[in-house]
Structures are given as structure tokens and as C-alpha cells.
C-alpha positions in Angstrom: -12.2 -0.1 -8.6 -14.5 -2.5 -6.8 -11.8 -3.9 -4.5 -12.6 -1.5 -1.6 -16.3 -2.6 -1.6 -15.5 -6.3 -1.9 -12.7 -6.4 0.6 -14.2 -3.9 3.2 -15.4 -6.7 5.5 -11.9 -8.3 5.5 -9.8 -5.2 5.8 -7.5 -4.6 8.8 -8.5 -1.8 11.1 -5.3 -1.4 13.2 -1.6 -1.8 12.6 0.5 -4.9 13.3 3.6 -4.9 15.5 6.0 -4.8 12.5 5.2 -3.3 9.1 7.0 -3.5 5.8 6.1 -0.7 3.3 6.8 -0.7 -0.4 5.3 0.4 -3.8 5.6 -0.6 -7.4 4.8 1.2 -10.6 2.7 -0.2 -13.4 3.4 1.2 -16.8 1.4 1.2 -20.0 2.6 1.1 -23.6 0.9 2.7 -26.5 1.3 0.2 -29.4 0.5 2.9 -32.0 3.0 5.5 -30.9 5.5 3.2 -29.1 5.6 5.4 -26.0 5.3 4.3 -22.4 3.6 6.0 -19.5 2.8 5.5 -15.9 -0.6 3.8 -15.4 -0.7 3.8 -11.6 1.3 2.9 -8.5 0.4 0.2 -5.9 1.3 1.1 -2.3 1.5 -1.9 0.0 1.9 -2.8 3.6 3.0 -6.3 4.7 2.3 -6.9 8.4 3.9 -9.1 11.0 1.5 -9.3 14.0 2.7 -10.3 17.4 0.6 -13.4 17.1 -0.3 -15.1 13.9 1.1 -15.4 10.4 2.5 -12.4 8.5 0.3 -11.3 5.6 -0.6 -8.5 3.3 -2.0 -5.8 5.6 -3.1 -3.2 3.0 -2.9 -2.4 -0.7 -4.1 0.6 -2.6 -3.7 2.0 -6.1 -2.7 5.7 -6.5 -1.7 7.7 -9.5 1.6 8.8 -7.8 3.6 7.4 -4.9 4.7 10.6 -3.3 4.6 11.6 0.4 1.0 12.9 0.0 -0.2 9.5 -1.3 1.7 7.6 1.4 0.2 9.8 4.1 -3.3 9.1 2.8 -2.6 5.4 2.5 -1.2 5.2 6.1 -4.1 7.3 7.6 -6.6 4.6 6.5 -5.8 2.5 9.6 -6.2 3.3 13.2 -3.1 5.1 14.5 -3.9 4.8 18.3 -1.4 1.9 18.5 1.2 2.4 15.8 3.6 -0.4 14.7 6.7 -0.8 16.8 8.8 -1.2 13.7 8.3 0.1 10.2 10.6 -0.9 7.4 10.9 0.6 3.9 13.4 0.8 1.1 13.8 4.5 1.4 11.8 5.3 -1.7 10.0 8.6 -2.2 
């Protein structure tokens, strides 16, 4: 919850030359009922700039990982110079 405030000064503001996109789900388990449920999804972008070392470019937690959430996640960075290559695993 506090990550955006703490990391704002270090956040990237434009896209790298090459971008790798992926997400992962985090599940919770209710020990009393034995049921599992989705806690949240983390959407991530790993960037390969033309100069410099590759690194985590952006991370954000969302309840779902649908097209709507991905669009919101990707809009957070400047799109005037989009990445030349974007790679994903073809997930939702």
C-alpha cells in the first residue's frame, strides 16, 4: 500500500527499448474452512534499455489481471516513445 509513495522518486517515467510483461497470482488459504481464494495479482514489466543493465521497470498489484488492469498498468508510463519490442507469454 505504501510502495507508490516510497518508490515514486525512483519510478521510471518512460519505456525501455525492449519490455517483458508478465503477471503472477497470489492465493490465500482459509485455515478454518480449508478453502483457497485469490488475494491479488502482481503485474510486472522487466525492461531492457538500449544502454545500461536490464531491470524491473514497473510492478503493481491489482485484484485481477484482465485487459482492463493491464491497460491501466501500461498507461502509467509515458507512451510518446513506446518500446520497440514487447514480449509476453500470451496470458489474459
